[in-house]
N, C-alpha and C positions, 0 to 999 in steps of 0.2 A: 501403508498405501503403496500399491504397484505403480511406478512411474514408467509411462512409456519412453523409449529412447529413440530419439533421431540422431543418427550419426552422418557427418558430412565428411568424407575423406577426399582431400585435395592429392589426387594421385594420376596415373595413366588414364588416358580417357579414349572416347571414340568420337565424340564430336566437340566443336568449339562453341564457346559462349559468345554472344553478340557482344561488341565493344561499346557497352552503354555506361557512361560515367556521370556522375551527379554530385553537386555540392550540397551536403546535407547538414543542418544546424545541430549542434549538440543537443541530444536529448535530455530533457530536464522537466520534471514534475513542477509546476508553479500553482499552487493551490492556494484557496482562501476559504476560511469558514465563514458560513452565513447561517447564524443561529434562527431557529423557527421564529423566535419573538421578535427578530430584527428584520425578518425578510418581508419585502414587498408582497403584497397579496395580488394585485392585479397584474395583468399581461404587460402593461405600459411600463409600470415600475420594474418588472423582471427584466423586460427588455432594455431599460437603461442600465440596470445593474451589469447585464450580460456584455453590453456595448462599452461601457467603462472598462470592465475587467479585459475584454478582448483587446481594446485599443492600448492597454498596457502589457500585453503579451502573456496573460495569465492563460492556463488551459485547463484548469480544473476547479470546480466549485464542490466543497464539502457542505451539501445543504442539509440543515437540521431538519429531521422529519419526524422527531419525537419531542413534543413540547411537554416539559414536566413542570411547568411554572404555576400549577394550581392543583386542586385536588382532582381535576377532570383531566389528569394526565393522558396523553394519547397521542396518535398519529397526525400529521397534517393532511393525509390522504385517507379515504374510506378503508378501514380495516375490520373484516369480519372476525379476524384473530382476537383483537382486543374486544370488541363487542361480545364475542362468545364466552370470553373470560369474564365478563361482567363490567368492563370498562366502557368509555364511550366509543360510539362508532367511528368518531373523529373528534379532534380537539375543536371545541365550540367555536373558536374564531375562524375556522376554515370550512365549516359545514355549507355545502352546496357548491364548494370549489374543489379542484383536486391541483393545488399549486406544484406538486411533483411533478404531473404530466406536463404541465406548462413549461417548468423549469426545463425539464428535458428537451422539450420541442424547441424552445427558443435558444437554450444553450447550444445545441448541436448546430444550429444554424449560424452561430457565431464561432464554431470550431472550438468549443469549450465542452469538456466532458463533466458529467455529474456523478458524484458519489454521494448516496445516501447516508447522511451521518445521525446515528441514533444517539443524540447527546444525552448524557446521563446513562443510557442503556448498555449493556443488558441487565444490569443489577439496580442501579439507582433509578427508581420510578419518577419521584417528583421532588420538588423541594417547595416546602411551605414556609408561612409567616411565623408559625406557633408549633408547638410539639402536638397539637391536636389536628393539624391540617392534613390527616391521613388521607393518601388518595383512594379515589373510588375502587380501583382495581384491588387494593389491598383490604378494603372493607368488604369486598366480595370473597377474598381468599386471605382471612387472617392467618392462616397456617403457613402462607408463603412469606410472610414478614421476618425480617431479622429481628431477632431477640438478644437482649443483653443478658450478662451472666446471671442476674436476678429474675431473667425470663420475662422480664417487661419488655415493651416494644423498643426496638432500637433505632435510634436516628443518629446522624452526625451533623454537626453544625458547623458553619463557617460564616463569612461575612455576606453570603448570600441568602442564608436561611437554613431551615431544618430539612435535611435529605432523608427520605424514607426510601428503603430497598427491599428487594426480594432476596431470600436466601439461596445461594446456589448448591445448598446441601440438601434441598427439597426437590425430588425429581420432577413432580408435577409444574412447579415454578419453571424449572429449566426447560421443560417441554413447551411452555408458553413462549419462551424466549426464542427457542429454536424454531417454531412456528410463525413467530413474527417475522424472522428473517427470511424463512422460506416464502412466506406470502409476498413480500415485496420484490424478491428476485423472481418469482413466478409471474407476478401481474405487471411488471414493468421490464419486459425482455430487452429493452434497449437502454435500461440503466447500466451506467458503466462500473459501477461498483458500490460497495456498503462498507461502512466504517462503525466498528464499535468504539465506545468511549467508558472505559472501565476504570473507576476511581475508588472502590471500596478499600477500606483498611482493614486492620486485623482485628477490629472490635467484633465483627459478625463471625458466627450466629450460635446462639445457643438454644435454637428450636429443639423441640422434643424430637422431630423427625430427623434433624441432623445429627444429633447425639447418639440416637439409638443406630443409625447407619455407622457412624464412626466407631462405635464400641463393637458392632458386629462384624465390620470389615477388618478392623486392626487389632482386636482382641485387647485393647486398652480400656481403662475404666471410665466412667462418666466424666466427660470434659468438665463439669461443674467441680470435680474434684482435683483438676489439673491447675497448674498455673496457665495464665493466659498465653505465655510465650513457651509453652510446651512443644517440644520439636515435632512430635507425632501429630498433635493436634494442628499446628500449623500447617505441617506438610499435606495433611489429608484436605484441610479448607483450600489450600492453593491449588490442589489437584482438581477440585470440583470446579474452580474457576476455568482452569485449562481444559477440563473435559467439555465444557460448554463451548469455549472459543473453537475446539477441534470440531464439535457437531454443527456449529454455525457454518465453519468452512466447507466441511463435506456436504452439508445440506444445500447451501448456495451453490456450489459448483455443480453439484448434481441437477439443480433444477435451471441453472444458468450458468454455463461455463464461461461465458464472455463477461461474467462480472468479477472484478478484482475484489478481494476481500483484505481489508486492512484495519487498523486500530490506533485511535489515539491512546497514547500510554503515558504513565508518569515517568518523569526524569530519573536518572539514576540515583540521584541524592535523595530520592523519596523511598528507594527499594528496600530499606531495612524494615519498613512498617507497612509495605503494600503487598498484596497477595497475588500480583500480576507476574508470572514467571514468562515475561515476554521475550526473554532471551531464549527459552525452550520453544515458544511457539515459532519464533524463526527458525531455528535449527531444525525442528520437526515438520516443517511445511504446514502449519496450522494458520498461517496468514501469508499473504503476498508481499506486503510492504507494511511500514509501521511508521507513525508520526510521534515521536517522543516529544513531549512538550516542554522544550527548553526555554521557558519563559524567564530569562536571567539576564544580567546587564552584559554588557558587550565583553568586559574583561574575563567573564567566567565562560563564555560560550564555547570556546575551543576545548576547554577541559572537560565540559559535560559532552561535548561532540565525541571526543576521544573515548570517554566512557561508554558511549552509546555504541561506537563502532567495536569496542570490545565484548559487547553483549551479543553481537549477531555474527553469522558467518560472512566471510570476505565475499563481497559482492552482493550482499542482501541489500535490499532497496529500503534506505531510510530517508524520510523527507521531514526533517526536524521542524517543529512547531516554533514559530517566531512571533513574539508579541511586540508590536510597535511600542506599546506603553511600557514594556519591561526594558527594551532597549533604550528608551527614551526620546528618539527622535528618528526621522526618516533616515538621516544620513548614518546613524548608528545602527539601524536596521539593515541597511544596505550593506554595512561592514560584516554583520553576521551572515547575511546572505552569501557573500562573497567568501567569507571563511568556510561556510558550509560547501560550497562549489569547490574550494581549494582542497577540502578534506575528502572529497569524493562522494558527497551526499547525492542521492539520485534527484534532489531538488529540495524545496522547502514549501511549508505551509504558513499562512499569515493568519494570526488571529488578530482581529477579523474584519470583515468587510467594512463596518463602520468607522473603524480606527483608519483605514485607508482614505477614507473621505475627510475625517476631522483632521487629519495630519497632512492633508493635500498630498498624498505620497504616490499616487498612479503616475504622474508624469516623470518624477524622479526614478521611479523604480524602472520604468520602461527605459529611460536613458543611461542608467548607470549599472542596472542589474540584468535586465531582460532586453537586451537590444534588438533581437529577432524572434519572431513566432517559431515555435517548435513543439513537437509531439511530446506527451508525458513520457518519462523513463521507462513506464511499464508497457507502453506501446511501441517503444523504440529500444530494443534490449542490445545493449552494446558488449561485445566481447573484445577487451583489450589486452595487450600483452603485460599491461601493469597491474591486472587484476589477478590476484594470488590463486584463489580456489577456482577461477574459470580459466586459468592458462598454465600449462605446464610443457616442459621440453624434455625430450629424449636425444641423446648423440651430442655432438659437438657444435655449440651456437657461440656467437659473439654478440654483444651489445653495440649498438650503433646509435648515433645521435640522429634525430629527425623522425620522421613518421608521424602517426596521428597525435599521440600524446607526449613527443618529444623524444622517445626512444623506441627503437624496434630491434629484432633480433635477426641475425643472418647466418647461413650455414651453406655448406655444399649440398647440393640436391642429390644426396646419395642415401643408400639404405641405412636406416637407423637414425637419420636426421629427421625428427618429426616434432611438429608443434601441434598442441591439442587445446582447443577452446570449447568452452562449454556455457551454456546459459539455460535457466529454467524458464519455461513460457508461463506466463501469469493469467493469460485470458486467451480463450479460443479464438480462431479468426485466421484470415489470410495474411501472410507474411512475406515480403520481399527480403531476400538475402543479398547483402552487399559485402565487399570485401575491400580492404584498404591496404596499400602498400607503398613504401618509399623505395628507391633502389637506383639502378643505373643500367647501362647497356649489357652488362654481364649478368643481368638477372635471369631467374630460370622460367621455363614454362611449366609451372606446377599445374597439376590436373586434378580437379576435383571428383571425387564419386560420392554421391548422396545415398546413404542408407538409412532407412527408418525402420524400428521395430514393428510398426503398424504395416500391415501388408500393403502393396500397392505404391508406397512412397520409397521408390530407390531409384537413383539416377546417377550418371557421371558425365563430367564436362570438363574441358580444358581452360585453364587461366593462363595468360601470357603476362608474366610479371615485368615484361619490359614495356608494357603500354598501360596507359591510364594511371601514371604515377602520381601520388599525393591527391587523389581524389577517390570517391566511393563508387566501385564499379559494380553494377547489377550483376548477379549471378544466376538467380533463379527465384521462384515463387513457391511456396508451400501452404497447404492448410494445416495449422497445428493446433493441438488440443491444450487447454490449461492443464498444467502439471508434466507436459512433455519436457524432458532434457534434451536440448540439442547440442550436439558435439560436432565440432569442426576439427578434422584432422588434416594437416597439411604436411605434404611431403613431394618430393620430385625425385627424377632419376637421370637428368642430363648433365649433372656434375656442375652446373653453374651456381649461382649465388640464388639461394632461396630465402625469401623474405617473410618473416612472421610479425604481423603488425596488429591489425584489428579486422573485426568482422561485426555487422549488426544485423538484427532481424526487426524489419519495420512493418508494424502492422498497418494494412492499408486502411486509409481513412475513408469514411462515408463521403459521397460526392459534395454534399452540403459543407462538409468540414474542409475539404481539399480546395473548394472554391474562395473559402475565408482564408486559408492558409496561403494562397497565393497572393 
């Protein structure tokens, strides 16, 4: 995928920037999952939910839009894609309503964003009480079903029941999945994001279509003759999952570039028998951010978080899933939230809304973990000197105490001393650029020049680093596209102290959200 490049060079300039400084809160995604089966259906109930979350300074709801808890598995909103595939136009409990539309409208009034969470999907379709509770969709397309080694219907079972799914090795089934995500991105243009929820294990699938493709594409024998842990067979199946994730991403971004694409993914300790190469998805740009489900006790949380950090590029947005029930109490949940913040996570996602109520957690979370309102981290992109892959230096620099995150770098403003910041834009929109620097009366007049690969986006301006110390200084505004890589190159020429500390791109918030944010 070709990525446009926006370059911001802080250098000599022809006109000065207005001296506008602001105090801005730390960006942080504060999400909560709301499963379809536990969601209020009427607008009054949804309004209460959003008011509760807003009062506790949450800013994202991951709304379950796929209800797979019966044979009539389907969407909570009307879906022509599911209907055309032989499933229900809408999950029966929601017929005559469009709760997704209501959620988006009410959430935005409270300054909360909505990410459509396809619980179980794209591969698990439904969960039944018995092995015969086959979903309507798979009855209409038995060739889509996962099959065991003996070629009988595959299902996996846990405490919740019998899970039935579709085979990512079957192209027609994958096309259905991609069209499902395309439909929601197109029909709800103000939807803030979509989230997949992939949980399949290595048992699937020995369908005739998948086996024939594997033999034809790899030159290997029939998988039925191979051990289940055969490396080639595992790699091929893992690639089928990755291919669908990539197609979902490119399709959603093509239809709605303002929509972030993310995924709830299994924790590292399950990676040995799962087929989700989410480390590759992050490295190759097939997702914007991820929510690894770290439903562990507090003593193991740091270890699992470190493993997650090692899976993804430096600066990639991870918002680990935290379950109050696994932590054991609200106070232990707060410990895990603070651990995630300390370790550089982009935020957290809480499992799930009803636990927030049953544990009476909202007030404590507000006072001890989320003391002020803020934008999600994917809307407020931070470029700091402590971020390895987003920051590099050339020339001769020294580290100093202070600045935005406790340290900053300083050098003489001469040729060869440059600092380069960069960040990837995750959703299209208008962004305000801010700079942050600490220093003293000997600081330089660094002078930015903005250059963008896209025609028409090239500017230059001056920054006086003797002014607006230890605050966010507004520099300029841009319309940026999802996938753009923004690079800020800082240098000066007056021989004084040049300060490299932090920059951020803050997505302009719709008026209704700005009002609530204030």
